[in-house]
C-alpha positions in Angstrom: 10.5 7.3 19.3 6.9 6.5 18.3 4.4 8.1 16.0 0.7 8.1 16.8 -1.8 7.7 14.1 -5.0 8.2 16.1 -4.5 5.7 18.9 -2.2 3.5 16.9 1.5 3.5 17.9 4.0 3.0 15.2 7.8 3.1 15.9 9.8 5.6 13.9 11.0 5.6 11.3 7.6 4.7 9.7 8.3 2.6 6.6 5.1 1.2 5.2 4.2 -0.9 2.2 2.1 1.1 -0.2 -1.2 -0.5 -1.2 -1.0 -2.0 -4.7 -3.8 -3.9 -6.5 -2.8 -7.4 -7.3 0.2 -7.2 -5.0 -0.8 -6.3 -1.4 -2.2 -9.6 -0.5 -2.6 -10.7 3.1 0.3 -13.1 2.6 2.7 -10.5 1.1 1.8 -7.9 3.7 2.8 -10.4 6.5 6.1 -11.2 4.8 6.9 -7.5 4.4 6.1 -6.8 8.1 8.4 -9.7 9.1 11.1 -8.0 7.1 10.6 -4.5 8.5 7.5 -2.8 7.1 5.6 -0.7 9.7 2.2 -1.6 8.3 0.5 -2.2 4.9 -2.9 -1.1 3.7 -5.0 -3.7 1.9 -5.7 -3.5 -1.8 -8.5 -0.9 -2.4 -12.0 -2.2 -1.8 -15.2 -0.5 -3.0 -17.2 0.9 -0.1 -20.3 0.7 -2.3 -19.7 -3.0 -2.9 -19.8 -3.6 0.9 -23.0 -1.6 1.1 -24.8 -3.9 -1.4 -23.0 -7.2 -0.8 -21.7 -7.0 2.8 -18.1 -8.0 3.5 -18.3 -11.5 2.1 -17.9 -10.8 -1.6 -14.8 -8.6 -1.0 -13.5 -10.6 1.9 -10.3 -11.9 0.2 -9.3 -8.3 -0.3 -10.4 -7.1 3.1 -8.8 -10.0 5.0 -6.4 -9.1 7.7 -4.0 -11.1 9.8 -3.0 -9.1 12.9 -0.7 -11.9 14.2 1.6 -11.7 11.2 0.9 -8.2 10.0 1.2 -6.2 13.2 -0.7 -3.0 12.6 -3.6 -3.6 10.1 -5.2 -1.2 7.7 -8.1 -1.6 5.3 -8.3 0.7 2.4 -11.7 1.8 0.9 -12.6 3.8 -2.2 -15.9 5.5 -3.2 -17.5 8.8 -3.8 -20.5 8.8 -1.3 -20.0 9.6 2.4 -22.8 7.4 3.4 -21.2 4.4 1.6 -18.2 4.8 3.8 -20.3 5.0 6.9 -22.1 1.8 6.1 -18.9 0.0 5.0 -17.0 0.8 8.1 -19.9 -0.3 10.3 -20.0 -3.6 8.4 -16.2 -4.1 8.7 -16.2 -3.3 12.4 -19.1 -5.7 13.1 -17.5 -8.6 11.2 -15.7 -10.8 13.7 -12.9 -11.5 11.2 -12.2 -7.8 10.5 -13.2 -5.9 13.6 -9.6 -5.9 15.0 -8.4 -3.7 12.1 -6.4 -0.7 13.4 -6.7 1.8 10.5 -9.3 2.7 7.9 -7.6 4.3 4.9 -9.4 6.2 2.1 -8.1 6.0 -1.4 -8.1 9.4 -3.0 -5.2 8.8 -5.3 -6.0 5.8 -7.6 -5.6 7.0 -11.2 -7.1 3.9 -12.9 -9.8 5.0 -15.3 -12.4 2.5 -14.0 -12.1 4.0 -10.6 -11.8 7.6 -11.7 -14.9 7.5 -13.9 -17.0 6.7 -10.9 -15.8 9.9 -9.2 -13.7 7.9 -6.7 -9.9 7.7 -6.2 -8.0 10.6 -7.6 -11.2 12.1 -9.1 -11.9 13.4 -5.6 -9.1 15.8 -6.0 -11.4 17.7 -8.4 -14.0 18.0 -5.7 -12.4 19.0 -2.4 -15.7 19.7 -0.7 -17.0 16.2 -1.3 -13.6 14.8 -0.3 -13.8 16.7 2.9 -17.3 15.3 3.6 -16.0 11.8 3.0 -13.1 12.3 5.3 -15.3 13.8 8.1 -17.6 10.8 7.8 -14.8 8.3 7.8 -13.2 9.9 10.9 -16.4 10.0 12.8 -17.4 6.4 12.0 -13.9 5.0 12.5 -13.6 6.8 15.8 -16.8 5.3 17.0 -15.1 1.9 16.8 -11.7 3.0 18.1 -10.1 3.0 14.6 -7.8 5.6 13.1 -8.7 7.4 9.8 -6.1 8.0 7.1 -6.0 8.9 3.4 -3.7 8.5 0.5 -3.7 10.9 -2.4 -1.5 12.6 -5.0 0.1 16.0 -5.8 -2.8 16.9 -8.1 -5.1 15.5 -10.8 -3.0 16.8 -13.7 -0.4 19.4 -14.4 -2.9 22.2 -14.7 -4.5 21.2 -11.4 -1.8 20.7 -8.8 -3.9 21.5 -5.8 -2.1 19.2 -3.5 -1.4 21.7 -0.7 -5.0 23.0 -0.6 -6.5 19.5 -0.9 -4.3 18.2 1.9 -5.4 21.1 4.1 -9.0 20.2 3.5 -8.3 16.6 4.4 -6.5 17.6 7.6 -9.2 19.9 8.7 -11.8 17.2 8.0 -10.2 14.7 10.4 -7.5 12.8 8.5 -5.0 11.5 11.1 -2.4 10.6 8.5 -2.0 11.7 4.9 0.2 9.9 2.4 1.2 11.8 -0.8 2.3 10.0 -3.9 4.5 12.4 -5.9 2.8 12.2 -9.2 -0.4 13.6 -10.7 -3.2 11.2 -11.5 -2.7 11.9 -15.3 0.9 10.7 -14.9 -0.3 7.4 -13.6 3.1 5.9 -12.7 5.1 7.5 -15.6 7.9 9.9 -15.2 9.5 10.8 -11.9 7.9 11.6 -8.5 8.1 15.3 -7.7 9.7 15.5 -4.3 9.4 19.3 -4.2 5.6 19.1 -4.7 5.4 16.5 -1.9 7.4 18.9 0.3 5.1 21.8 -0.4 2.1 19.6 0.7 4.0 18.7 3.9 4.6 22.4 4.6 0.9 23.1 4.1 -0.2 20.7 6.9 2.8 21.0 9.2 1.7 21.8 12.7 -1.8 20.3 12.2 -0.9 17.1 14.2 -1.5 15.0 11.1 1.2 12.3 10.4 2.7 13.1 6.9 3.9 10.2 4.8 5.7 10.5 1.5 5.6 8.0 -1.4 7.2 7.7 -4.8 10.4 6.4 -6.4 11.8 5.1 -3.1 14.0 2.2 -4.2 16.7 1.9 -1.5 18.1 3.5 1.6 19.6 6.5 -0.3 16.3 7.5 -2.0 14.5 6.9 1.3 16.8 9.3 3.1 16.6 11.8 0.3 12.8 11.7 0.5 12.7 12.2 4.2 15.3 15.0 4.2 13.6 16.9 1.3 10.0 16.6 2.5 10.5 16.5 6.4 7.9 13.7 6.2 7.2 11.6 9.3 7.5 8.4 7.3 7.6 6.9 3.9 5.7 4.3 1.8 7.5 2.0 -0.6 5.5 0.6 -3.5 6.7 -1.0 -6.7 10.3 -1.5 -5.5 9.0 -4.0 -2.9 7.5 -6.2 -5.6 9.6 -9.4 -5.6 11.9 -7.7 -3.0 10.3 -7.6 0.5 13.8 -7.4 1.9 13.9 -3.8 0.9 12.3 -2.8 4.2 15.1 -4.3 6.2 17.7 -2.6 4.0 16.1 0.8 4.2 15.5 0.5 7.9 19.2 -0.3 8.5 20.3 2.6 6.2 18.1 5.1 8.1 19.4 3.8 11.4 23.0 4.0 10.1 23.4 0.3 10.7 25.3 -2.2 8.5 23.2 -2.8 5.4 22.1 -6.5 5.1 23.5 -8.4 2.1 21.2 -8.7 -0.9 19.2 -11.9 -1.1 20.8 -14.7 -3.1 19.0 -16.4 -6.0 18.1 -19.2 -3.7 16.6 -16.7 -1.2 14.5 -15.3 -3.9 13.2 -18.7 -5.0 12.4 -19.7 -1.5 10.5 -16.4 -0.9 8.6 -16.7 -4.2 7.4 -20.1 -3.3 6.5 -19.0 0.2 4.4 -16.2 -1.1 2.8 -18.5 -3.7 2.0 -21.2 -1.2 0.7 -18.7 1.4 -1.5 -17.1 -1.2 -2.8 -20.5 -2.3 -4.0 -21.1 1.3 -6.3 -18.1 1.0 -7.5 -18.3 -2.6 -6.7 -21.8 -3.8 -3.8 -23.1 -5.9 -5.1 -22.5 -9.3 -6.1 -18.9 -8.6 -2.8 -18.2 -6.7 -0.6 -19.5 -9.5 -2.6 -17.5 -12.1 -2.6 -14.3 -10.2 1.1 -14.5 -9.2 2.1 -14.7 -12.9 2.5 -10.9 -12.6 4.5 -11.2 -9.4 6.9 -14.1 -10.0 8.9 -12.3 -12.7 9.9 -9.6 -10.1 11.6 -12.1 -7.9 13.9 -13.3 -10.7 14.5 -10.0 -12.5 18.1 -9.5 -13.4 19.1 -13.1 -12.9 20.7 -14.9 -15.9 18.2 -16.2 -18.4 15.3 -14.5 -16.5 13.4 -13.7 -19.7 13.1 -17.4 -20.7 12.4 -18.5 -17.1 9.7 -15.8 -16.8 7.9 -17.3 -19.8 8.0 -20.7 -18.2 6.7 -19.5 -14.9 3.9 -17.6 -16.6 2.8 -20.9 -18.3 2.8 -22.9 -15.1 -0.5 -23.9 -13.6 0.5 -25.6 -10.4 2.9 -24.9 -7.4 4.9 -28.1 -8.2 5.5 -26.8 -11.8 6.7 -23.5 -10.4 8.9 -25.3 -7.9 10.4 -27.5 -10.6 11.2 -24.5 -12.9 12.9 -22.7 -10.0 14.9 -25.8 -8.9 16.1 -26.3 -12.5 17.0 -22.6 -12.8 19.0 -22.6 -9.5 21.4 -25.1 -11.1 22.6 -22.3 -13.4 22.3 -19.5 -10.9 
């Protein structure tokens, strides 16, 4: 069975890596695809930045690798329809980016520096503008043979849970897939995802032909199945649970297919993968930057292992790949 997002074919069940700033690098997306993710949007990129600076300044965040990622998806944010038009045109005329399959619009980011510009989840407070943006993105993306999707939330806050109405506007404005994160923007990532609220949004757009994707608190096969059963979603996105554990996609996929669940990665597996992600990232941004930026990622790989708190401190003080390798090799002697 296949799902169609525009003209993009994705085998069911759709299990995607959710876009996460500081995590969804081109290297990590490729690793996740190898281990079972259907596709993975890039980190969010400002459409306005592309308008003023072209694709070069944001290229490290826009970069795609179709050979290793499979289906590729660039995520943009902004609050002006014209900015999206210009940004998509620039992306599709850049020989390094023109093979992207999907243009995704971020209407869910709750981070204050994004919200205060009227972008991200702030657009939930202005459905008319959100609809105009979606119309523009669909029209421009279609011109280049790309699909147009959007990721948003169940509402801006508890007094404004307009998810069903908002999703209807997006569907009517041309979104070909809508992903819903089960928290309000004011919740950020606190509390629990509201599966019932996600389900209500799914009901609101059912029959529209839009692919519906659910996101929030999916940490294993059981929670993935529960989300799919409760929301009748076409697919799911896995976010924070994939940090330091790209194997989660393989385990979830096997669970949903009622296959034998793969064994959990060993400490050595985790160390090898950590180094692989680090070395891969270094090829794109340089060793110093890669080590520095992965200080927030490396602890996820060793979480729960004996002495991980002390080892985390050492890893976060490392400045070269060899230092990281040495710390891990020494730690493996006790693991």
